[in-house]
N, CA, C, O and CB atoms as a CASP TS submission, in Angstrom:
PFRMAT TS
TARGET T0000
AUTHOR 0000-0000-0000
METHOD Language model
MODEL 1
PARENT N/A
ATOM      1  N   MET     1      18.387  13.220  11.094  1.00  0.00           N
ATOM      2  CA  MET     1      17.163  12.433  11.065  1.00  0.00           C
ATOM      3  C   MET     1      15.976  13.353  10.826  1.00  0.00           C
ATOM      4  O   MET     1      15.917  14.461  11.358  1.00  0.00           O
ATOM      5  CB  MET     1      16.985  11.640  12.377  1.00  0.00           C
ATOM      6  N   ALA     2      15.029  12.881  10.020  1.00  0.00           N
ATOM      7  CA  ALA     2      13.864  13.686   9.663  1.00  0.00           C
ATOM      8  C   ALA     2      12.897  13.786  10.836  1.00  0.00           C
ATOM      9  O   ALA     2      12.774  12.871  11.650  1.00  0.00           O
ATOM     10  CB  ALA     2      13.153  13.093   8.440  1.00  0.00           C
ATOM     11  N   THR     3      12.221  14.921  10.895  1.00  0.00           N
ATOM     12  CA  THR     3      11.219  15.100  11.940  1.00  0.00           C
ATOM     13  C   THR     3       9.918  14.423  11.525  1.00  0.00           C
ATOM     14  O   THR     3       9.730  14.065  10.362  1.00  0.00           O
ATOM     15  CB  THR     3      10.983  16.602  12.226  1.00  0.00           C
ATOM     16  N   LEU     4       9.044  14.257  12.477  1.00  0.00           N
ATOM     17  CA  LEU     4       7.748  13.639  12.205  1.00  0.00           C
ATOM     18  C   LEU     4       6.990  14.408  11.129  1.00  0.00           C
ATOM     19  O   LEU     4       6.411  13.800  10.228  1.00  0.00           O
ATOM     20  CB  LEU     4       6.912  13.564  13.487  1.00  0.00           C
ATOM     21  N   ASP     5       6.987  15.725  11.211  1.00  0.00           N
ATOM     22  CA  ASP     5       6.280  16.535  10.214  1.00  0.00           C
ATOM     23  C   ASP     5       6.848  16.337   8.813  1.00  0.00           C
ATOM     24  O   ASP     5       6.103  16.261   7.836  1.00  0.00           O
ATOM     25  CB  ASP     5       6.349  18.009  10.592  1.00  0.00           C
ATOM     26  N   GLU     6       8.178  16.254   8.724  1.00  0.00           N
ATOM     27  CA  GLU     6       8.809  16.030   7.421  1.00  0.00           C
ATOM     28  C   GLU     6       8.430  14.668   6.853  1.00  0.00           C
ATOM     29  O   GLU     6       8.136  14.534   5.665  1.00  0.00           O
ATOM     30  CB  GLU     6      10.333  16.143   7.539  1.00  0.00           C
ATOM     31  N   LEU     7       8.442  13.661   7.720  1.00  0.00           N
ATOM     32  CA  LEU     7       8.088  12.314   7.273  1.00  0.00           C
ATOM     33  C   LEU     7       6.621  12.235   6.836  1.00  0.00           C
ATOM     34  O   LEU     7       6.297  11.586   5.842  1.00  0.00           O
ATOM     35  CB  LEU     7       8.358  11.299   8.390  1.00  0.00           C
ATOM     36  N   LEU     8       5.752  12.894   7.578  1.00  0.00           N
ATOM     37  CA  LEU     8       4.336  12.902   7.211  1.00  0.00           C
ATOM     38  C   LEU     8       4.125  13.612   5.874  1.00  0.00           C
ATOM     39  O   LEU     8       3.293  13.192   5.069  1.00  0.00           O
ATOM     40  CB  LEU     8       3.501  13.580   8.309  1.00  0.00           C
ATOM     41  N   LYS     9       4.869  14.676   5.642  1.00  0.00           N
ATOM     42  CA  LYS     9       4.787  15.380   4.363  1.00  0.00           C
ATOM     43  C   LYS     9       5.242  14.469   3.224  1.00  0.00           C
ATOM     44  O   LYS     9       4.610  14.424   2.168  1.00  0.00           O
ATOM     45  CB  LYS     9       5.640  16.665   4.395  1.00  0.00           C
ATOM     46  N   GLN    10       6.349  13.738   3.444  1.00  0.00           N
ATOM     47  CA  GLN    10       6.841  12.798   2.442  1.00  0.00           C
ATOM     48  C   GLN    10       5.803  11.704   2.176  1.00  0.00           C
ATOM     49  O   GLN    10       5.583  11.308   1.032  1.00  0.00           O
ATOM     50  CB  GLN    10       8.175  12.172   2.900  1.00  0.00           C
ATOM     51  N   LYS    11       5.171  11.226   3.244  1.00  0.00           N
ATOM     52  CA  LYS    11       4.153  10.185   3.109  1.00  0.00           C
ATOM     53  C   LYS    11       2.976  10.687   2.270  1.00  0.00           C
ATOM     54  O   LYS    11       2.476   9.976   1.398  1.00  0.00           O
ATOM     55  CB  LYS    11       3.662   9.727   4.499  1.00  0.00           C
ATOM     56  N   ASP    12       2.543  11.913   2.542  1.00  0.00           N
ATOM     57  CA  ASP    12       1.447  12.491   1.759  1.00  0.00           C
ATOM     58  C   ASP    12       1.820  12.601   0.281  1.00  0.00           C
ATOM     59  O   ASP    12       1.009  12.304  -0.597  1.00  0.00           O
ATOM     60  CB  ASP    12       1.070  13.873   2.310  1.00  0.00           C
ATOM     61  N   GLU    13       3.049  13.030   0.018  1.00  0.00           N
ATOM     62  CA  GLU    13       3.508  13.141  -1.369  1.00  0.00           C
ATOM     63  C   GLU    13       3.554  11.776  -2.042  1.00  0.00           C
ATOM     64  O   GLU    13       3.156  11.633  -3.198  1.00  0.00           O
ATOM     65  CB  GLU    13       4.890  13.800  -1.424  1.00  0.00           C
ATOM     66  N   LEU    14       4.043  10.771  -1.315  1.00  0.00           N
ATOM     67  CA  LEU    14       4.075   9.415  -1.869  1.00  0.00           C
ATOM     68  C   LEU    14       2.667   8.870  -2.107  1.00  0.00           C
ATOM     69  O   LEU    14       2.411   8.218  -3.120  1.00  0.00           O
ATOM     70  CB  LEU    14       4.842   8.480  -0.932  1.00  0.00           C
ATOM     71  N   ASP    15       1.756   9.141  -1.167  1.00  0.00           N
ATOM     72  CA  ASP    15       0.368   8.693  -1.340  1.00  0.00           C
ATOM     73  C   ASP    15      -0.244   9.286  -2.607  1.00  0.00           C
ATOM     74  O   ASP    15      -0.971   8.602  -3.328  1.00  0.00           O
ATOM     75  CB  ASP    15      -0.482   9.081  -0.113  1.00  0.00           C
ATOM     76  N   LYS    16       0.047  10.542  -2.873  1.00  0.00           N
ATOM     77  CA  LYS    16      -0.462  11.185  -4.083  1.00  0.00           C
ATOM     78  C   LYS    16       0.134  10.554  -5.333  1.00  0.00           C
ATOM     79  O   LYS    16      -0.572  10.332  -6.318  1.00  0.00           O
ATOM     80  CB  LYS    16      -0.159  12.681  -4.058  1.00  0.00           C
ATOM     81  N   LYS    17       1.441  10.265  -5.295  1.00  0.00           N
ATOM     82  CA  LYS    17       2.099   9.629  -6.435  1.00  0.00           C
ATOM     83  C   LYS    17       1.570   8.214  -6.659  1.00  0.00           C
ATOM     84  O   LYS    17       1.371   7.783  -7.795  1.00  0.00           O
ATOM     85  CB  LYS    17       3.616   9.595  -6.222  1.00  0.00           C
ATOM     86  N   ILE    18       1.349   7.508  -5.566  1.00  0.00           N
ATOM     87  CA  ILE    18       0.804   6.144  -5.662  1.00  0.00           C
ATOM     88  C   ILE    18      -0.576   6.172  -6.296  1.00  0.00           C
ATOM     89  O   ILE    18      -0.866   5.371  -7.184  1.00  0.00           O
ATOM     90  CB  ILE    18       0.735   5.478  -4.269  1.00  0.00           C
ATOM     91  N   GLU    19      -1.416   7.071  -5.855  1.00  0.00           N
ATOM     92  CA  GLU    19      -2.771   7.162  -6.402  1.00  0.00           C
ATOM     93  C   GLU    19      -2.754   7.547  -7.879  1.00  0.00           C
ATOM     94  O   GLU    19      -3.545   7.023  -8.663  1.00  0.00           O
ATOM     95  CB  GLU    19      -3.594   8.177  -5.609  1.00  0.00           C
ATOM     96  N   ALA    20      -1.865   8.452  -8.262  1.00  0.00           N
ATOM     97  CA  ALA    20      -1.762   8.856  -9.666  1.00  0.00           C
ATOM     98  C   ALA    20      -1.303   7.672 -10.527  1.00  0.00           C
ATOM     99  O   ALA    20      -1.837   7.448 -11.613  1.00  0.00           O
ATOM    100  CB  ALA    20      -0.780  10.049  -9.819  1.00  0.00           C
ATOM    101  N   ALA    21      -0.316   6.921 -10.038  1.00  0.00           N
ATOM    102  CA  ALA    21       0.165   5.747 -10.783  1.00  0.00           C
ATOM    103  C   ALA    21      -0.923   4.684 -10.879  1.00  0.00           C
ATOM    104  O   ALA    21      -1.111   4.086 -11.938  1.00  0.00           O
ATOM    105  CB  ALA    21       1.422   5.156 -10.111  1.00  0.00           C
ATOM    106  N   ARG    22      -1.645   4.442  -9.777  1.00  0.00           N
ATOM    107  CA  ARG    22      -2.719   3.458  -9.774  1.00  0.00           C
ATOM    108  C   ARG    22      -3.813   3.848 -10.772  1.00  0.00           C
ATOM    109  O   ARG    22      -4.322   3.002 -11.508  1.00  0.00           O
ATOM    110  CB  ARG    22      -3.308   3.316  -8.361  1.00  0.00           C
ATOM    111  N   SER    23      -4.161   5.109 -10.788  1.00  0.00           N
ATOM    112  CA  SER    23      -5.191   5.596 -11.691  1.00  0.00           C
ATOM    113  C   SER    23      -4.768   5.444 -13.156  1.00  0.00           C
ATOM    114  O   SER    23      -5.561   5.023 -13.999  1.00  0.00           O
ATOM    115  CB  SER    23      -5.508   7.057 -11.382  1.00  0.00           C
ATOM    116  N   ALA    24      -3.522   5.788 -13.444  1.00  0.00           N
ATOM    117  CA  ALA    24      -3.019   5.687 -14.826  1.00  0.00           C
ATOM    118  C   ALA    24      -2.960   4.228 -15.279  1.00  0.00           C
ATOM    119  O   ALA    24      -3.360   3.903 -16.397  1.00  0.00           O
ATOM    120  CB  ALA    24      -1.617   6.333 -14.940  1.00  0.00           C
ATOM    121  N   GLU    25      -2.461   3.354 -14.406  1.00  0.00           N
ATOM    122  CA  GLU    25      -2.372   1.937 -14.767  1.00  0.00           C
ATOM    123  C   GLU    25      -3.752   1.307 -14.914  1.00  0.00           C
ATOM    124  O   GLU    25      -3.959   0.437 -15.759  1.00  0.00           O
ATOM    125  CB  GLU    25      -1.563   1.174 -13.720  1.00  0.00           C
ATOM    126  N   ARG    26      -4.695   1.753 -14.086  1.00  0.00           N
ATOM    127  CA  ARG    26      -6.067   1.247 -14.188  1.00  0.00           C
ATOM    128  C   ARG    26      -6.678   1.639 -15.528  1.00  0.00           C
ATOM    129  O   ARG    26      -7.298   0.815 -16.201  1.00  0.00           O
ATOM    130  CB  ARG    26      -6.934   1.782 -13.028  1.00  0.00           C
ATOM    131  N   ALA    27      -6.502   2.888 -15.907  1.00  0.00           N
ATOM    132  CA  ALA    27      -7.043   3.365 -17.182  1.00  0.00           C
ATOM    133  C   ALA    27      -6.429   2.596 -18.351  1.00  0.00           C
ATOM    134  O   ALA    27      -7.131   2.219 -19.289  1.00  0.00           O
ATOM    135  CB  ALA    27      -6.787   4.875 -17.345  1.00  0.00           C
ATOM    136  N   LYS    28      -5.124   2.368 -18.291  1.00  0.00           N
ATOM    137  CA  LYS    28      -4.444   1.615 -19.346  1.00  0.00           C
ATOM    138  C   LYS    28      -4.963   0.181 -19.399  1.00  0.00           C
ATOM    139  O   LYS    28      -5.185  -0.363 -20.481  1.00  0.00           O
ATOM    140  CB  LYS    28      -2.917   1.623 -19.121  1.00  0.00           C
ATOM    141  N   SER    29      -5.154  -0.427 -18.240  1.00  0.00           N
ATOM    142  CA  SER    29      -5.654  -1.805 -18.177  1.00  0.00           C
ATOM    143  C   SER    29      -7.060  -1.922 -18.753  1.00  0.00           C
ATOM    144  O   SER    29      -7.373  -2.891 -19.445  1.00  0.00           O
ATOM    145  CB  SER    29      -5.643  -2.307 -16.736  1.00  0.00           C
ATOM    146  N   ILE    30      -7.895  -0.950 -18.470  1.00  0.00           N
ATOM    147  CA  ILE    30      -9.265  -0.958 -18.999  1.00  0.00           C
ATOM    148  C   ILE    30      -9.237  -0.901 -20.521  1.00  0.00           C
ATOM    149  O   ILE    30      -9.984  -1.616 -21.189  1.00  0.00           O
ATOM    150  CB  ILE    30     -10.082   0.230 -18.432  1.00  0.00           C
ATOM    151  N   LEU    31      -8.371  -0.047 -21.066  1.00  0.00           N
ATOM    152  CA  LEU    31      -8.256   0.044 -22.524  1.00  0.00           C
ATOM    153  C   LEU    31      -7.794  -1.285 -23.125  1.00  0.00           C
ATOM    154  O   LEU    31      -8.274  -1.695 -24.182  1.00  0.00           O
ATOM    155  CB  LEU    31      -7.281   1.166 -22.914  1.00  0.00           C
ATOM    156  N   GLU    32      -6.862  -1.950 -22.446  1.00  0.00           N
ATOM    157  CA  GLU    32      -6.384  -3.247 -22.931  1.00  0.00           C
ATOM    158  C   GLU    32      -7.493  -4.295 -22.900  1.00  0.00           C
ATOM    159  O   GLU    32      -7.630  -5.086 -23.833  1.00  0.00           O
ATOM    160  CB  GLU    32      -5.195  -3.722 -22.093  1.00  0.00           C
ATOM    161  N   VAL    33      -8.276  -4.298 -21.834  1.00  0.00           N
ATOM    162  CA  VAL    33      -9.372  -5.258 -21.724  1.00  0.00           C
ATOM    163  C   VAL    33     -10.410  -5.003 -22.821  1.00  0.00           C
ATOM    164  O   VAL    33     -10.891  -5.943 -23.454  1.00  0.00           O
ATOM    165  CB  VAL    33     -10.032  -5.173 -20.325  1.00  0.00           C
ATOM    166  N   VAL    34     -10.745  -3.754 -23.039  1.00  0.00           N
ATOM    167  CA  VAL    34     -11.714  -3.402 -24.080  1.00  0.00           C
ATOM    168  C   VAL    34     -11.200  -3.847 -25.450  1.00  0.00           C
ATOM    169  O   VAL    34     -11.954  -4.397 -26.254  1.00  0.00           O
ATOM    170  CB  VAL    34     -11.990  -1.877 -24.077  1.00  0.00           C
ATOM    171  N   ALA    35      -9.920  -3.607 -25.708  1.00  0.00           N
ATOM    172  CA  ALA    35      -9.339  -4.000 -26.996  1.00  0.00           C
ATOM    173  C   ALA    35      -9.394  -5.516 -27.177  1.00  0.00           C
ATOM    174  O   ALA    35      -9.723  -5.996 -28.261  1.00  0.00           O
ATOM    175  CB  ALA    35      -7.881  -3.508 -27.104  1.00  0.00           C
ATOM    176  N   MET    36      -9.077  -6.273 -26.124  1.00  0.00           N
ATOM    177  CA  MET    36      -9.132  -7.733 -26.229  1.00  0.00           C
ATOM    178  C   MET    36     -10.560  -8.229 -26.432  1.00  0.00           C
ATOM    179  O   MET    36     -10.799  -9.165 -27.195  1.00  0.00           O
ATOM    180  CB  MET    36      -8.533  -8.375 -24.979  1.00  0.00           C
ATOM    181  N   CYS    37     -11.505  -7.594 -25.744  1.00  0.00           N
ATOM    182  CA  CYS    37     -12.907  -7.980 -25.912  1.00  0.00           C
ATOM    183  C   CYS    37     -13.357  -7.750 -27.349  1.00  0.00           C
ATOM    184  O   CYS    37     -14.041  -8.592 -27.931  1.00  0.00           O
ATOM    185  CB  CYS    37     -13.806  -7.193 -24.942  1.00  0.00           C
ATOM    186  N   GLU    38     -12.979  -6.628 -27.913  1.00  0.00           N
ATOM    187  CA  GLU    38     -13.336  -6.343 -29.303  1.00  0.00           C
ATOM    188  C   GLU    38     -12.657  -7.330 -30.245  1.00  0.00           C
ATOM    189  O   GLU    38     -13.278  -7.823 -31.187  1.00  0.00           O
ATOM    190  CB  GLU    38     -12.950  -4.901 -29.675  1.00  0.00           C
ATOM    191  N   ARG    39     -11.407  -7.614 -29.998  1.00  0.00           N
ATOM    192  CA  ARG    39     -10.646  -8.518 -30.866  1.00  0.00           C
ATOM    193  C   ARG    39     -11.232  -9.930 -30.881  1.00  0.00           C
ATOM    194  O   ARG    39     -11.307 -10.558 -31.936  1.00  0.00           O
ATOM    195  CB  ARG    39      -9.191  -8.572 -30.416  1.00  0.00           C
ATOM    196  N   TYR    40     -11.646 -10.426 -29.721  1.00  0.00           N
ATOM    197  CA  TYR    40     -12.121 -11.795 -29.618  1.00  0.00           C
ATOM    198  C   TYR    40     -13.644 -11.915 -29.544  1.00  0.00           C
ATOM    199  O   TYR    40     -14.171 -13.013 -29.366  1.00  0.00           O
ATOM    200  CB  TYR    40     -11.516 -12.437 -28.417  1.00  0.00           C
ATOM    201  N   GLY    41     -14.340 -10.808 -29.679  1.00  0.00           N
ATOM    202  CA  GLY    41     -15.798 -10.834 -29.678  1.00  0.00           C
ATOM    203  C   GLY    41     -16.400 -11.197 -28.326  1.00  0.00           C
ATOM    204  O   GLY    41     -17.459 -11.820 -28.255  1.00  0.00           O
ATOM    205  N   ILE    42     -15.724 -10.806 -27.266  1.00  0.00           N
ATOM    206  CA  ILE    42     -16.209 -11.107 -25.920  1.00  0.00           C
ATOM    207  C   ILE    42     -17.203 -10.035 -25.499  1.00  0.00           C
ATOM    208  O   ILE    42     -16.932  -8.840 -25.618  1.00  0.00           O
ATOM    209  CB  ILE    42     -15.034 -11.197 -24.906  1.00  0.00           C
ATOM    210  N   LYS    43     -18.337 -10.466 -25.013  1.00  0.00           N
ATOM    211  CA  LYS    43     -19.394  -9.554 -24.560  1.00  0.00           C
ATOM    212  C   LYS    43     -19.427  -9.519 -23.033  1.00  0.00           C
ATOM    213  O   LYS    43     -18.834 -10.369 -22.368  1.00  0.00           O
ATOM    214  CB  LYS    43     -20.779  -9.986 -25.124  1.00  0.00           C
ATOM    215  N   TYR    44     -20.123  -8.535 -22.492  1.00  0.00           N
ATOM    216  CA  TYR    44     -20.279  -8.415 -21.039  1.00  0.00           C
ATOM    217  C   TYR    44     -20.905  -9.677 -20.463  1.00  0.00           C
ATOM    218  O   TYR    44     -20.505 -10.140 -19.394  1.00  0.00           O
ATOM    219  CB  TYR    44     -21.138  -7.186 -20.682  1.00  0.00           C
ATOM    220  N   ALA    45     -21.876 -10.229 -21.159  1.00  0.00           N
ATOM    221  CA  ALA    45     -22.550 -11.441 -20.672  1.00  0.00           C
ATOM    222  C   ALA    45     -21.561 -12.604 -20.541  1.00  0.00           C
ATOM    223  O   ALA    45     -21.750 -13.483 -19.700  1.00  0.00           O
ATOM    224  CB  ALA    45     -23.705 -11.833 -21.621  1.00  0.00           C
ATOM    225  N   ASP    46     -20.515 -12.615 -21.363  1.00  0.00           N
ATOM    226  CA  ASP    46     -19.488 -13.655 -21.262  1.00  0.00           C
ATOM    227  C   ASP    46     -18.629 -13.467 -20.015  1.00  0.00           C
ATOM    228  O   ASP    46     -18.172 -14.439 -19.413  1.00  0.00           O
ATOM    229  CB  ASP    46     -18.602 -13.652 -22.512  1.00  0.00           C
ATOM    230  N   LEU    47     -18.417 -12.223 -19.637  1.00  0.00           N
ATOM    231  CA  LEU    47     -17.549 -11.917 -18.507  1.00  0.00           C
ATOM    232  C   LEU    47     -18.266 -11.945 -17.159  1.00  0.00           C
ATOM    233  O   LEU    47     -17.659 -12.280 -16.142  1.00  0.00           O
ATOM    234  CB  LEU    47     -16.927 -10.575 -18.708  1.00  0.00           C
ATOM    235  N   LYS    48     -19.531 -11.601 -17.145  1.00  0.00           N
ATOM    236  CA  LYS    48     -20.259 -11.430 -15.893  1.00  0.00           C
ATOM    237  C   LYS    48     -20.155 -12.630 -14.954  1.00  0.00           C
ATOM    238  O   LYS    48     -19.926 -12.427 -13.762  1.00  0.00           O
ATOM    239  CB  LYS    48     -21.698 -11.157 -16.189  1.00  0.00           C
ATOM    240  N   PRO    49     -20.310 -13.860 -15.422  1.00  0.00           N
ATOM    241  CA  PRO    49     -20.216 -14.991 -14.486  1.00  0.00           C
ATOM    242  C   PRO    49     -18.849 -15.103 -13.806  1.00  0.00           C
ATOM    243  O   PRO    49     -18.736 -15.688 -12.728  1.00  0.00           O
ATOM    244  CB  PRO    49     -20.514 -16.281 -15.217  1.00  0.00           C
ATOM    245  N   HIS    50     -17.833 -14.555 -14.423  1.00  0.00           N
ATOM    246  CA  HIS    50     -16.485 -14.635 -13.863  1.00  0.00           C
ATOM    247  C   HIS    50     -16.163 -13.453 -12.959  1.00  0.00           C
ATOM    248  O   HIS    50     -15.129 -13.445 -12.291  1.00  0.00           O
ATOM    249  CB  HIS    50     -15.466 -14.716 -14.977  1.00  0.00           C
ATOM    250  N   MET    51     -17.034 -12.462 -12.936  1.00  0.00           N
ATOM    251  CA  MET    51     -16.761 -11.245 -12.191  1.00  0.00           C
ATOM    252  C   MET    51     -17.607 -11.092 -10.936  1.00  0.00           C
ATOM    253  O   MET    51     -17.365 -10.186 -10.139  1.00  0.00           O
ATOM    254  CB  MET    51     -16.973 -10.070 -13.069  1.00  0.00           C
ATOM    255  N   THR    52     -18.583 -11.952 -10.750  1.00  0.00           N
ATOM    256  CA  THR    52     -19.459 -11.833  -9.598  1.00  0.00           C
ATOM    257  C   THR    52     -19.259 -13.026  -8.677  1.00  0.00           C
ATOM    258  O   THR    52     -18.895 -14.117  -9.116  1.00  0.00           O
ATOM    259  CB  THR    52     -20.928 -11.724 -10.037  1.00  0.00           C
ATOM    260  N   LYS    53     -19.504 -12.798  -7.399  1.00  0.00           N
ATOM    261  CA  LYS    53     -19.399 -13.878  -6.432  1.00  0.00           C
ATOM    262  C   LYS    53     -20.614 -14.784  -6.572  1.00  0.00           C
ATOM    263  O   LYS    53     -21.731 -14.321  -6.804  1.00  0.00           O
ATOM    264  CB  LYS    53     -19.281 -13.325  -4.986  1.00  0.00           C
ATOM    265  N   GLN    54     -20.377 -16.068  -6.429  1.00  0.00           N
ATOM    266  CA  GLN    54     -21.485 -17.013  -6.459  1.00  0.00           C
ATOM    267  C   GLN    54     -22.179 -16.967  -5.100  1.00  0.00           C
ATOM    268  O   GLN    54     -21.526 -17.041  -4.060  1.00  0.00           O
ATOM    269  CB  GLN    54     -20.991 -18.464  -6.798  1.00  0.00           C
ATOM    270  N   ARG    55     -23.475 -16.848  -5.116  1.00  0.00           N
ATOM    271  CA  ARG    55     -24.244 -16.817  -3.881  1.00  0.00           C
ATOM    272  C   ARG    55     -24.771 -18.212  -3.588  1.00  0.00           C
ATOM    273  O   ARG    55     -25.080 -18.987  -4.493  1.00  0.00           O
ATOM    274  CB  ARG    55     -25.406 -15.796  -3.972  1.00  0.00           C
ATOM    275  N   ALA    56     -24.864 -18.505  -2.310  1.00  0.00           N
ATOM    276  CA  ALA    56     -25.417 -19.795  -1.913  1.00  0.00           C
ATOM    277  C   ALA    56     -26.908 -19.809  -2.227  1.00  0.00           C
ATOM    278  O   ALA    56     -27.621 -18.837  -1.974  1.00  0.00           O
ATOM    279  CB  ALA    56     -25.165 -20.074  -0.402  1.00  0.00           C
ATOM    280  N   LYS    57     -27.359 -20.912  -2.775  1.00  0.00           N
ATOM    281  CA  LYS    57     -28.779 -21.034  -3.092  1.00  0.00           C
ATOM    282  C   LYS    57     -29.567 -21.299  -1.819  1.00  0.00           C
ATOM    283  O   LYS    57     -29.028 -21.825  -0.845  1.00  0.00           O
ATOM    284  CB  LYS    57     -29.021 -22.158  -4.124  1.00  0.00           C
ATOM    285  N   ARG    58     -30.816 -20.942  -1.829  1.00  0.00           N
ATOM    286  CA  ARG    58     -31.670 -21.212  -0.678  1.00  0.00           C
ATOM    287  C   ARG    58     -31.748 -22.712  -0.460  1.00  0.00           C
ATOM    288  O   ARG    58     -31.863 -23.500  -1.399  1.00  0.00           O
ATOM    289  CB  ARG    58     -33.085 -20.611  -0.877  1.00  0.00           C
ATOM    290  N   GLY    59     -31.680 -23.076   0.807  1.00  0.00           N
ATOM    291  CA  GLY    59     -31.750 -24.487   1.124  1.00  0.00           C
ATOM    292  C   GLY    59     -30.418 -25.178   1.035  1.00  0.00           C
ATOM    293  O   GLY    59     -30.352 -26.403   1.134  1.00  0.00           O
ATOM    294  N   SER    60     -29.333 -24.411   0.847  1.00  0.00           N
ATOM    295  CA  SER    60     -28.002 -25.008   0.741  1.00  0.00           C
ATOM    296  C   SER    60     -27.472 -25.350   2.129  1.00  0.00           C
ATOM    297  O   SER    60     -28.165 -25.163   3.129  1.00  0.00           O
ATOM    298  CB  SER    60     -27.028 -24.051   0.011  1.00  0.00           C
ATOM    299  N   LYS    61     -26.261 -25.843   2.183  1.00  0.00           N
ATOM    300  CA  LYS    61     -25.640 -26.223   3.445  1.00  0.00           C
ATOM    301  C   LYS    61     -25.537 -25.041   4.398  1.00  0.00           C
ATOM    302  O   LYS    61     -25.724 -25.208   5.603  1.00  0.00           O
ATOM    303  CB  LYS    61     -24.263 -26.810   3.196  1.00  0.00           C
ATOM    304  N   ALA    62     -25.247 -23.862   3.888  1.00  0.00           N
ATOM    305  CA  ALA    62     -25.113 -22.683   4.726  1.00  0.00           C
ATOM    306  C   ALA    62     -26.415 -22.379   5.459  1.00  0.00           C
ATOM    307  O   ALA    62     -26.403 -22.053   6.646  1.00  0.00           O
ATOM    308  CB  ALA    62     -24.688 -21.486   3.889  1.00  0.00           C
ATOM    309  N   ALA    63     -27.522 -22.483   4.757  1.00  0.00           N
ATOM    310  CA  ALA    63     -28.824 -22.239   5.368  1.00  0.00           C
ATOM    311  C   ALA    63     -29.150 -23.329   6.369  1.00  0.00           C
ATOM    312  O   ALA    63     -29.724 -23.053   7.422  1.00  0.00           O
ATOM    313  CB  ALA    63     -29.919 -22.154   4.299  1.00  0.00           C
ATOM    314  N   ALA    64     -28.795 -24.553   6.058  1.00  0.00           N
ATOM    315  CA  ALA    64     -29.072 -25.681   6.928  1.00  0.00           C
ATOM    316  C   ALA    64     -28.270 -25.578   8.219  1.00  0.00           C
ATOM    317  O   ALA    64     -28.795 -25.862   9.295  1.00  0.00           O
ATOM    318  CB  ALA    64     -28.761 -26.993   6.213  1.00  0.00           C
ATOM    319  N   SER    65     -27.006 -25.177   8.126  1.00  0.00           N
ATOM    320  CA  SER    65     -26.179 -25.097   9.328  1.00  0.00           C
ATOM    321  C   SER    65     -26.601 -23.938  10.216  1.00  0.00           C
ATOM    322  O   SER    65     -26.493 -24.040  11.438  1.00  0.00           O
ATOM    323  CB  SER    65     -24.710 -24.954   8.952  1.00  0.00           C
ATOM    324  N   SER    66     -27.078 -22.844   9.643  1.00  0.00           N
ATOM    325  CA  SER    66     -27.503 -21.711  10.468  1.00  0.00           C
ATOM    326  C   SER    66     -28.813 -22.005  11.178  1.00  0.00           C
ATOM    327  O   SER    66     -29.063 -21.463  12.255  1.00  0.00           O
ATOM    328  CB  SER    66     -27.648 -20.455   9.614  1.00  0.00           C
ATOM    329  N   SER    67     -29.649 -22.847  10.603  1.00  0.00           N
ATOM    330  CA  SER    67     -30.913 -23.178  11.260  1.00  0.00           C
ATOM    331  C   SER    67     -30.719 -24.235  12.318  1.00  0.00           C
ATOM    332  O   SER    67     -31.604 -24.432  13.151  1.00  0.00           O
ATOM    333  CB  SER    67     -31.936 -23.648  10.245  1.00  0.00           C
ATOM    334  N   ALA    68     -29.577 -24.934  12.317  1.00  0.00           N
ATOM    335  CA  ALA    68     -29.304 -25.979  13.277  1.00  0.00           C
ATOM    336  C   ALA    68     -28.831 -25.397  14.611  1.00  0.00           C
ATOM    337  O   ALA    68     -28.771 -26.111  15.611  1.00  0.00           O
ATOM    338  CB  ALA    68     -28.266 -26.938  12.720  1.00  0.00           C
ATOM    339  N   VAL    69     -28.495 -24.095  14.629  1.00  0.00           N
ATOM    340  CA  VAL    69     -27.955 -23.473  15.837  1.00  0.00           C
ATOM    341  C   VAL    69     -29.010 -23.209  16.823  1.00  0.00           C
ATOM    342  O   VAL    69     -28.730 -22.686  17.902  1.00  0.00           O
ATOM    343  CB  VAL    69     -27.250 -22.209  15.524  1.00  0.00           C
TER
END
């Protein structure tokens, strides 16, 4: 059975491999998105509404319920 130190070393090595794979896949995904945007003429302004959280407008239900407390 492996010792705690050995297992922690293995975990560190796996964490490094995971981060390297995540970074490589992220870079590849970005290139794919850029290529699709160029192919279909998609601009940042087209994507922005789909990438940001919608905020509650002033005077909405959220504001009304917090003032009722």
